[in-house]
N, CA, C, O and the ligand as a Tripos MOL2 file, in Angstrom:
@<TRIPOS>MOLECULE
protein
  225   223    57     0     0
PROTEIN
NO_CHARGES

@<TRIPOS>ATOM
      1 N         -54.6330   74.2500 -203.6810 N.3       1 MET1
      2 CA        -54.6460   72.8390 -203.2750 C.3       1 MET1
      3 C         -53.2200   72.3300 -203.0780 C.2       1 MET1
      4 O         -52.3180   72.6340 -203.8590 O.2       1 MET1
      5 N         -53.0470   71.5700 -202.0430 N.am      2 THR2
      6 CA        -51.7460   70.9950 -201.7420 C.3       2 THR2
      7 C         -51.8670   69.4790 -201.8050 C.2       2 THR2
      8 O         -52.8340   68.8970 -201.3150 O.2       2 THR2
      9 N         -50.9000   68.8720 -202.3970 N.am      3 LEU3
     10 CA        -50.8750   67.4120 -202.4390 C.3       3 LEU3
     11 C         -50.3180   66.9010 -201.0970 C.2       3 LEU3
     12 O         -49.1710   67.1630 -200.7360 O.2       3 LEU3
     13 N         -51.1500   66.1840 -200.3960 N.am      4 MET4
     14 CA        -50.8250   65.7170 -199.0320 C.3       4 MET4
     15 C         -50.5330   64.2290 -199.0250 C.2       4 MET4
     16 O         -51.0150   63.4740 -199.8690 O.2       4 MET4
     17 N         -49.7340   63.8280 -198.0540 N.am      5 VAL5
     18 CA        -49.4700   62.4070 -197.8400 C.3       5 VAL5
     19 C         -50.0430   62.0480 -196.4590 C.2       5 VAL5
     20 O         -49.9210   62.8170 -195.5050 O.2       5 VAL5
     21 N         -50.6530   60.8950 -196.3750 N.am      6 VAL6
     22 CA        -51.0940   60.3730 -195.0920 C.3       6 VAL6
     23 C         -50.0140   59.4000 -194.6380 C.2       6 VAL6
     24 O         -49.6970   58.4380 -195.3380 O.2       6 VAL6
     25 N         -49.4490   59.6600 -193.4560 N.am      7 CYS7
     26 CA        -48.3690   58.8070 -192.9560 C.3       7 CYS7
     27 C         -48.8200   57.3540 -192.8940 C.2       7 CYS7
     28 O         -49.9270   57.0600 -192.4450 O.2       7 CYS7
     29 N         -47.9700   56.4580 -193.3400 N.am      8 THR8
     30 CA        -48.3060   55.0520 -193.3770 C.3       8 THR8
     31 C         -48.0340   54.3520 -192.0470 C.2       8 THR8
     32 O         -48.3730   53.1810 -191.8770 O.2       8 THR8
     33 N         -47.4240   55.0690 -191.1090 N.am      9 ASN9
     34 CA        -47.2040   54.5180 -189.7920 C.3       9 ASN9
     35 C         -48.5450   54.4400 -189.0490 C.2       9 ASN9
     36 O         -49.1590   55.4730 -188.7840 O.2       9 ASN9
     37 N         -49.0090   53.2190 -188.7100 N.am     10 PRO10
     38 CA        -50.3510   53.0960 -188.0930 C.3      10 PRO10
     39 C         -50.4670   53.8420 -186.7900 C.2      10 PRO10
     40 O         -51.5770   54.1760 -186.3780 O.2      10 PRO10
     41 N         -49.3650   54.1160 -186.1260 N.am     11 ASN11
     42 CA        -49.3970   54.8660 -184.8820 C.3      11 ASN11
     43 C         -49.3810   56.3670 -185.0630 C.2      11 ASN11
     44 O         -49.4560   57.1280 -184.0980 O.2      11 ASN11
     45 N         -49.2840   56.7750 -186.2950 N.am     12 CYS12
     46 CA        -49.1580   58.2100 -186.5990 C.3      12 CYS12
     47 C         -50.3420   58.6630 -187.4650 C.2      12 CYS12
     48 O         -51.2220   59.3750 -186.9800 O.2      12 CYS12
     49 N         -50.3680   58.2700 -188.7020 N.am     13 LYS13
     50 CA        -51.4540   58.5780 -189.6570 C.3      13 LYS13
     51 C         -51.7030   60.0720 -189.8350 C.2      13 LYS13
     52 O         -52.8050   60.4610 -190.2220 O.2      13 LYS13
     53 N         -50.7330   60.9030 -189.5700 N.am     14 LYS14
     54 CA        -50.9070   62.3340 -189.7700 C.3      14 LYS14
     55 C         -50.7100   62.6840 -191.2430 C.2      14 LYS14
     56 O         -50.1360   61.9180 -192.0170 O.2      14 LYS14
     57 N         -51.1940   63.8400 -191.5950 N.am     15 GLU15
     58 CA        -51.0680   64.3160 -192.9630 C.3      15 GLU15
     59 C         -50.0410   65.4110 -193.0400 C.2      15 GLU15
     60 O         -49.9710   66.2750 -192.1650 O.2      15 GLU15
     61 N         -49.2410   65.3780 -194.0890 N.am     16 PHE16
     62 CA        -48.2500   66.4150 -194.3210 C.3      16 PHE16
     63 C         -48.0740   66.6240 -195.8230 C.2      16 PHE16
     64 O         -48.4020   65.7330 -196.6060 O.2      16 PHE16
     65 N         -47.5670   67.7760 -196.2370 N.am     17 PRO17
     66 CA        -47.4370   68.0290 -197.6730 C.3      17 PRO17
     67 C         -46.3900   67.1190 -198.3030 C.2      17 PRO17
     68 O         -45.3100   66.9040 -197.7530 O.2      17 PRO17
     69 N         -46.7380   66.5950 -199.4630 N.am     18 SER18
     70 CA        -45.8030   65.7590 -200.1930 C.3      18 SER18
     71 C         -44.7130   66.6240 -200.7960 C.2      18 SER18
     72 O         -44.9320   67.7990 -201.0910 O.2      18 SER18
     73 N         -43.5160   66.0280 -200.9800 N.am     19 MET19
     74 CA        -42.4350   66.7220 -201.6840 C.3      19 MET19
     75 C         -42.7750   66.7910 -203.1800 C.2      19 MET19
     76 O         -42.1940   67.5760 -203.9290 O.2      19 MET19
     77 N         -43.7190   65.9610 -203.5870 N.am     20 ILE20
     78 CA        -44.1720   65.9860 -204.9800 C.3      20 ILE20
     79 C         -45.3550   66.9360 -205.0270 C.2      20 ILE20
     80 O         -46.3520   66.7260 -204.3360 O.2      20 ILE20
     81 N         -45.2500   67.9670 -205.8290 N.am     21 GLN21
     82 CA        -46.3890   68.8430 -205.9950 C.3      21 GLN21
     83 C         -46.7590   68.9280 -207.4630 C.2      21 GLN21
     84 O         -45.9170   69.2000 -208.3180 O.2      21 GLN21
     85 N         -48.0260   68.6910 -207.7400 N.am     22 MET22
     86 CA        -48.5090   68.7360 -209.1140 C.3      22 MET22
     87 C         -49.9840   69.1020 -209.0690 C.2      22 MET22
     88 O         -50.6020   69.0590 -208.0050 O.2      22 MET22
     89 N         -50.5520   69.4600 -210.2100 N.am     23 ASP23
     90 CA        -51.9630   69.7840 -210.2050 C.3      23 ASP23
     91 C         -52.7970   68.5030 -210.2370 C.2      23 ASP23
     92 O         -52.2850   67.4100 -210.4790 O.2      23 ASP23
     93 N         -54.0870   68.6710 -209.9880 N.am     24 GLN24
     94 CA        -54.9560   67.4900 -209.8450 C.3      24 GLN24
     95 C         -55.0680   66.7110 -211.1450 C.2      24 GLN24
     96 O         -55.1670   65.4840 -211.1210 O.2      24 GLN24
     97 N         -55.0550   67.3880 -212.2580 N.am     25 VAL25
     98 CA        -55.1660   66.7110 -213.5750 C.3      25 VAL25
     99 C         -53.9370   65.8120 -213.7750 C.2      25 VAL25
    100 O         -54.0620   64.6520 -214.1680 O.2      25 VAL25
    101 N         -52.7460   66.3670 -213.4970 N.am     26 SER26
    102 CA        -51.5150   65.5530 -213.6300 C.3      26 SER26
    103 C         -51.5190   64.3990 -212.6610 C.2      26 SER26
    104 O         -51.0680   63.3010 -212.9860 O.2      26 SER26
    105 N         -52.0320   64.6470 -211.4580 N.am     27 PHE27
    106 CA        -52.0580   63.6130 -210.4390 C.3      27 PHE27
    107 C         -52.9000   62.4080 -210.8800 C.2      27 PHE27
    108 O         -52.5260   61.2580 -210.6510 O.2      27 PHE27
    109 N         -54.0210   62.6900 -211.5050 N.am     28 GLN28
    110 CA        -54.9060   61.6140 -211.9300 C.3      28 GLN28
    111 C         -54.2360   60.6690 -212.9480 C.2      28 GLN28
    112 O         -54.4910   59.4650 -212.9610 O.2      28 GLN28
    113 N         -53.3940   61.2390 -213.7790 N.am     29 THR29
    114 CA        -52.7580   60.4210 -214.8200 C.3      29 THR29
    115 C         -51.3550   59.9120 -214.4230 C.2      29 THR29
    116 O         -50.8000   59.0240 -215.0700 O.2      29 THR29
    117 N         -50.8100   60.4800 -213.3720 N.am     30 ALA30
    118 CA        -49.4320   60.1520 -212.9870 C.3      30 ALA30
    119 C         -49.3560   58.7820 -212.3260 C.2      30 ALA30
    120 O         -50.3030   58.3450 -211.6720 O.2      30 ALA30
    121 N         -48.2370   58.1160 -212.4980 N.am     31 THR31
    122 CA        -47.9700   56.8710 -211.7880 C.3      31 THR31
    123 C         -47.0870   57.2400 -210.6030 C.2      31 THR31
    124 O         -45.9530   57.6890 -210.7730 O.2      31 THR31
    125 N         -47.6100   57.0480 -209.4270 N.am     32 LEU32
    126 CA        -46.8750   57.4550 -208.2210 C.3      32 LEU32
    127 C         -46.7670   56.2780 -207.2870 C.2      32 LEU32
    128 O         -47.6980   55.9910 -206.5340 O.2      32 LEU32
    129 N         -45.6660   55.6050 -207.3240 N.am     33 THR33
    130 CA        -45.4860   54.4590 -206.4410 C.3      33 THR33
    131 C         -44.1170   54.5350 -205.7790 C.2      33 THR33
    132 O         -43.1640   55.0640 -206.3520 O.2      33 THR33
    133 N         -44.0340   54.0050 -204.5830 N.am     34 ASN34
    134 CA        -42.7870   53.8850 -203.8650 C.3      34 ASN34
    135 C         -42.0000   55.2020 -203.7560 C.2      34 ASN34
    136 O         -40.8010   55.2640 -204.0300 O.2      34 ASN34
    137 N         -42.7280   56.2470 -203.3450 N.am     35 ASN35
    138 CA        -42.0560   57.4880 -203.0130 C.3      35 ASN35
    139 C         -41.6700   57.4590 -201.5690 C.2      35 ASN35
    140 O         -42.4720   57.0740 -200.7190 O.2      35 ASN35
    141 N         -40.4390   57.8630 -201.2630 N.am     36 SER36
    142 CA        -39.9900   57.8640 -199.8760 C.3      36 SER36
    143 C         -39.8070   59.2920 -199.3810 C.2      36 SER36
    144 O         -39.2780   60.1600 -200.0750 O.2      36 SER36
    145 N         -40.2650   59.4950 -198.1540 N.am     37 GLN37
    146 CA        -40.1390   60.8290 -197.5590 C.3      37 GLN37
    147 C         -40.2450   60.6410 -196.0340 C.2      37 GLN37
    148 O         -41.0570   59.8350 -195.5790 O.2      37 GLN37
    149 N         -39.4560   61.3550 -195.2490 N.am     38 PRO38
    150 CA        -39.6000   61.2080 -193.8110 C.3      38 PRO38
    151 C         -40.8380   61.9580 -193.3180 C.2      38 PRO38
    152 O         -41.1080   63.0820 -193.7410 O.2      38 PRO38
    153 N         -41.5610   61.3380 -192.4470 N.am     39 CYS39
    154 CA        -42.7280   62.0090 -191.8480 C.3      39 CYS39
    155 C         -42.2370   63.0270 -190.8350 C.2      39 CYS39
    156 O         -41.4140   62.6900 -189.9840 O.2      39 CYS39
    157 N         -42.7260   64.2860 -190.9010 N.am     40 PRO40
    158 CA        -42.2630   65.3280 -189.9860 C.3      40 PRO40
    159 C         -42.8070   65.1130 -188.5630 C.2      40 PRO40
    160 O         -42.3360   65.7660 -187.6320 O.2      40 PRO40
    161 N         -43.7600   64.2390 -188.3780 N.am     41 TYR41
    162 CA        -44.3700   64.0210 -187.0710 C.3      41 TYR41
    163 C         -43.6760   62.8940 -186.3380 C.2      41 TYR41
    164 O         -43.1580   63.0920 -185.2390 O.2      41 TYR41
    165 N         -43.6590   61.6910 -186.9470 N.am     42 CYS42
    166 CA        -43.0650   60.5450 -186.2550 C.3      42 CYS42
    167 C         -41.6200   60.2870 -186.6870 C.2      42 CYS42
    168 O         -40.9550   59.4010 -186.1500 O.2      42 CYS42
    169 N         -41.1340   61.0770 -187.6710 N.am     43 LYS43
    170 CA        -39.7270   61.0110 -188.1470 C.3      43 LYS43
    171 C         -39.3760   59.7050 -188.8380 C.2      43 LYS43
    172 O         -38.2090   59.4420 -189.1290 O.2      43 LYS43
    173 N         -40.3720   58.9000 -189.0950 N.am     44 LYS44
    174 CA        -40.1380   57.6460 -189.8200 C.3      44 LYS44
    175 C         -40.0530   57.9050 -191.3000 C.2      44 LYS44
    176 O         -40.8010   58.7210 -191.8380 O.2      44 LYS44
    177 N         -39.1280   57.2010 -191.9780 N.am     45 MET45
    178 CA        -39.1010   57.2390 -193.4360 C.3      45 MET45
    179 C         -40.2160   56.3520 -193.9400 C.2      45 MET45
    180 O         -40.2100   55.1430 -193.7110 O.2      45 MET45
    181 N         -41.1500   56.9380 -194.6100 N.am     46 ILE46
    182 CA        -42.2660   56.1250 -195.1000 C.3      46 ILE46
    183 C         -42.1970   56.0170 -196.6160 C.2      46 ILE46
    184 O         -41.6560   56.8930 -197.2910 O.2      46 ILE46
    185 N         -42.7380   54.9580 -197.1280 N.am     47 THR47
    186 CA        -42.8740   54.7590 -198.5680 C.3      47 THR47
    187 C         -44.3570   54.8280 -198.9070 C.2      47 THR47
    188 O         -45.1700   54.0830 -198.3600 O.2      47 THR47
    189 N         -44.6870   55.7170 -199.7990 N.am     48 TYR48
    190 CA        -46.1090   55.9150 -200.0840 C.3      48 TYR48
    191 C         -46.3460   55.9050 -201.5740 C.2      48 TYR48
    192 O         -45.4440   56.1570 -202.3720 O.2      48 TYR48
    193 N         -47.5530   55.6160 -201.9220 N.am     49 SER49
    194 CA        -47.9570   55.6290 -203.3180 C.3      49 SER49
    195 C         -49.2800   56.4240 -203.4330 C.2      49 SER49
    196 O         -49.7340   57.0560 -202.4790 O.2      49 SER49
    197 N         -49.8520   56.3660 -204.5930 N.am     50 LYS50
    198 CA        -51.0100   57.2090 -204.8890 C.3      50 LYS50
    199 C         -52.1570   57.0680 -203.8800 C.2      50 LYS50
    200 O         -52.8190   58.0540 -203.5560 O.2      50 LYS50
    201 N         -52.3890   55.8740 -203.3940 N.am     51 ASN51
    202 CA        -53.5160   55.7120 -202.4630 C.3      51 ASN51
    203 C         -53.2520   56.2490 -201.0670 C.2      51 ASN51
    204 O         -54.1440   56.2510 -200.2190 O.2      51 ASN51
    205 N         -52.0300   56.7040 -200.8270 N.am     52 ASN52
    206 CA        -51.7370   57.3800 -199.5490 C.3      52 ASN52
    207 C         -51.7400   58.8780 -199.7270 C.2      52 ASN52
    208 O         -51.4020   59.6150 -198.8000 O.2      52 ASN52
    209 N         -52.1150   59.3410 -200.9040 N.am     53 MET53
    210 CA        -52.0250   60.7680 -201.2080 C.3      53 MET53
    211 C         -53.3820   61.3680 -201.4850 C.2      53 MET53
    212 O         -54.2830   60.6790 -201.9630 O.2      53 MET53
    213 N         -53.5390   62.6510 -201.1890 N.am     54 LYS54
    214 CA        -54.7900   63.3120 -201.4990 C.3      54 LYS54
    215 C         -54.5910   64.8150 -201.5780 C.2      54 LYS54
    216 O         -53.6250   65.3470 -201.0310 O.2      54 LYS54
    217 N         -55.4780   65.4830 -202.2400 N.am     55 PHE55
    218 CA        -55.4330   66.9530 -202.3230 C.3      55 PHE55
    219 C         -56.2290   67.5720 -201.2190 C.2      55 PHE55
    220 O         -57.3270   67.1230 -200.8910 O.2      55 PHE55
    221 N         -55.6620   68.6180 -200.6430 N.am     56 GLU56
    222 CA        -56.4110   69.3400 -199.6010 C.3      56 GLU56
    223 C         -56.2330   70.8190 -199.7710 C.2      56 GLU56
    224 O         -56.7830   71.6010 -198.9950 O.2      56 GLU56
    225 ZN        -45.8330   59.7620 -189.2820 Zn       57 ZN57
@<TRIPOS>BOND
     1     1     2 1
     2     2     3 1
     3     3     4 2
     4     3     5 am
     5     5     6 1
     6     6     7 1
     7     7     8 2
     8     7     9 am
     9     9    10 1
    10    10    11 1
    11    11    12 2
    12    11    13 am
    13    13    14 1
    14    14    15 1
    15    15    16 2
    16    15    17 am
    17    17    18 1
    18    18    19 1
    19    19    20 2
    20    19    21 am
    21    21    22 1
    22    22    23 1
    23    23    24 2
    24    23    25 am
    25    25    26 1
    26    26    27 1
    27    27    28 2
    28    27    29 am
    29    29    30 1
    30    30    31 1
    31    31    32 2
    32    31    33 am
    33    33    34 1
    34    34    35 1
    35    35    36 2
    36    35    37 am
    37    37    38 1
    38    38    39 1
    39    39    40 2
    40    39    41 am
    41    41    42 1
    42    42    43 1
    43    43    44 2
    44    43    45 am
    45    45    46 1
    46    46    47 1
    47    47    48 2
    48    47    49 am
    49    49    50 1
    50    50    51 1
    51    51    52 2
    52    51    53 am
    53    53    54 1
    54    54    55 1
    55    55    56 2
    56    55    57 am
    57    57    58 1
    58    58    59 1
    59    59    60 2
    60    59    61 am
    61    61    62 1
    62    62    63 1
    63    63    64 2
    64    63    65 am
    65    65    66 1
    66    66    67 1
    67    67    68 2
    68    67    69 am
    69    69    70 1
    70    70    71 1
    71    71    72 2
    72    71    73 am
    73    73    74 1
    74    74    75 1
    75    75    76 2
    76    75    77 am
    77    77    78 1
    78    78    79 1
    79    79    80 2
    80    79    81 am
    81    81    82 1
    82    82    83 1
    83    83    84 2
    84    83    85 am
    85    85    86 1
    86    86    87 1
    87    87    88 2
    88    87    89 am
    89    89    90 1
    90    90    91 1
    91    91    92 2
    92    91    93 am
    93    93    94 1
    94    94    95 1
    95    95    96 2
    96    95    97 am
    97    97    98 1
    98    98    99 1
    99    99   100 2
   100    99   101 am
   101   101   102 1
   102   102   103 1
   103   103   104 2
   104   103   105 am
   105   105   106 1
   106   106   107 1
   107   107   108 2
   108   107   109 am
   109   109   110 1
   110   110   111 1
   111   111   112 2
   112   111   113 am
   113   113   114 1
   114   114   115 1
   115   115   116 2
   116   115   117 am
   117   117   118 1
   118   118   119 1
   119   119   120 2
   120   119   121 am
   121   121   122 1
   122   122   123 1
   123   123   124 2
   124   123   125 am
   125   125   126 1
   126   126   127 1
   127   127   128 2
   128   127   129 am
   129   129   130 1
   130   130   131 1
   131   131   132 2
   132   131   133 am
   133   133   134 1
   134   134   135 1
   135   135   136 2
   136   135   137 am
   137   137   138 1
   138   138   139 1
   139   139   140 2
   140   139   141 am
   141   141   142 1
   142   142   143 1
   143   143   144 2
   144   143   145 am
   145   145   146 1
   146   146   147 1
   147   147   148 2
   148   147   149 am
   149   149   150 1
   150   150   151 1
   151   151   152 2
   152   151   153 am
   153   153   154 1
   154   154   155 1
   155   155   156 2
   156   155   157 am
   157   157   158 1
   158   158   159 1
   159   159   160 2
   160   159   161 am
   161   161   162 1
   162   162   163 1
   163   163   164 2
   164   163   165 am
   165   165   166 1
   166   166   167 1
   167   167   168 2
   168   167   169 am
   169   169   170 1
   170   170   171 1
   171   171   172 2
   172   171   173 am
   173   173   174 1
   174   174   175 1
   175   175   176 2
   176   175   177 am
   177   177   178 1
   178   178   179 1
   179   179   180 2
   180   179   181 am
   181   181   182 1
   182   182   183 1
   183   183   184 2
   184   183   185 am
   185   185   186 1
   186   186   187 1
   187   187   188 2
   188   187   189 am
   189   189   190 1
   190   190   191 1
   191   191   192 2
   192   191   193 am
   193   193   194 1
   194   194   195 1
   195   195   196 2
   196   195   197 am
   197   197   198 1
   198   198   199 1
   199   199   200 2
   200   199   201 am
   201   201   202 1
   202   202   203 1
   203   203   204 2
   204   203   205 am
   205   205   206 1
   206   206   207 1
   207   207   208 2
   208   207   209 am
   209   209   210 1
   210   210   211 1
   211   211   212 2
   212   211   213 am
   213   213   214 1
   214   214   215 1
   215   215   216 2
   216   215   217 am
   217   217   218 1
   218   218   219 1
   219   219   220 2
   220   219   221 am
   221   221   222 1
   222   222   223 1
   223   223   224 2
@<TRIPOS>SUBSTRUCTURE
     1 MET1         2 RESIDUE 1 A MET
     2 THR2         6 RESIDUE 1 A THR
     3 LEU3        10 RESIDUE 1 A LEU
     4 MET4        14 RESIDUE 1 A MET
     5 VAL5        18 RESIDUE 1 A VAL
     6 VAL6        22 RESIDUE 1 A VAL
     7 CYS7        26 RESIDUE 1 A CYS
     8 THR8        30 RESIDUE 1 A THR
     9 ASN9        34 RESIDUE 1 A ASN
    10 PRO10       38 RESIDUE 1 A PRO
    11 ASN11       42 RESIDUE 1 A ASN
    12 CYS12       46 RESIDUE 1 A CYS
    13 LYS13       50 RESIDUE 1 A LYS
    14 LYS14       54 RESIDUE 1 A LYS
    15 GLU15       58 RESIDUE 1 A GLU
    16 PHE16       62 RESIDUE 1 A PHE
    17 PRO17       66 RESIDUE 1 A PRO
    18 SER18       70 RESIDUE 1 A SER
    19 MET19       74 RESIDUE 1 A MET
    20 ILE20       78 RESIDUE 1 A ILE
    21 GLN21       82 RESIDUE 1 A GLN
    22 MET22       86 RESIDUE 1 A MET
    23 ASP23       90 RESIDUE 1 A ASP
    24 GLN24       94 RESIDUE 1 A GLN
    25 VAL25       98 RESIDUE 1 A VAL
    26 SER26      102 RESIDUE 1 A SER
    27 PHE27      106 RESIDUE 1 A PHE
    28 GLN28      110 RESIDUE 1 A GLN
    29 THR29      114 RESIDUE 1 A THR
    30 ALA30      118 RESIDUE 1 A ALA
    31 THR31      122 RESIDUE 1 A THR
    32 LEU32      126 RESIDUE 1 A LEU
    33 THR33      130 RESIDUE 1 A THR
    34 ASN34      134 RESIDUE 1 A ASN
    35 ASN35      138 RESIDUE 1 A ASN
    36 SER36      142 RESIDUE 1 A SER
    37 GLN37      146 RESIDUE 1 A GLN
    38 PRO38      150 RESIDUE 1 A PRO
    39 CYS39      154 RESIDUE 1 A CYS
    40 PRO40      158 RESIDUE 1 A PRO
    41 TYR41      162 RESIDUE 1 A TYR
    42 CYS42      166 RESIDUE 1 A CYS
    43 LYS43      170 RESIDUE 1 A LYS
    44 LYS44      174 RESIDUE 1 A LYS
    45 MET45      178 RESIDUE 1 A MET
    46 ILE46      182 RESIDUE 1 A ILE
    47 THR47      186 RESIDUE 1 A THR
    48 TYR48      190 RESIDUE 1 A TYR
    49 SER49      194 RESIDUE 1 A SER
    50 LYS50      198 RESIDUE 1 A LYS
    51 ASN51      202 RESIDUE 1 A ASN
    52 ASN52      206 RESIDUE 1 A ASN
    53 MET53      210 RESIDUE 1 A MET
    54 LYS54      214 RESIDUE 1 A LYS
    55 PHE55      218 RESIDUE 1 A PHE
    56 GLU56      222 RESIDUE 1 A GLU
    57 ZN57       225 GROUP 0 **** ****
């Protein structure tokens, strides 16, 4: 399983692997807010939190 981010750019919305990698148990208890990472598709620096993330 890979922790994925959904791009917050409404014109993009693509999924890419987060720079944060953890197991699902840790993810459920972790506080993940205001993480910044450039989207590899639209090249925008996006700020994402837990509700923009999912395991795939
Ligand atoms: Zn994007």
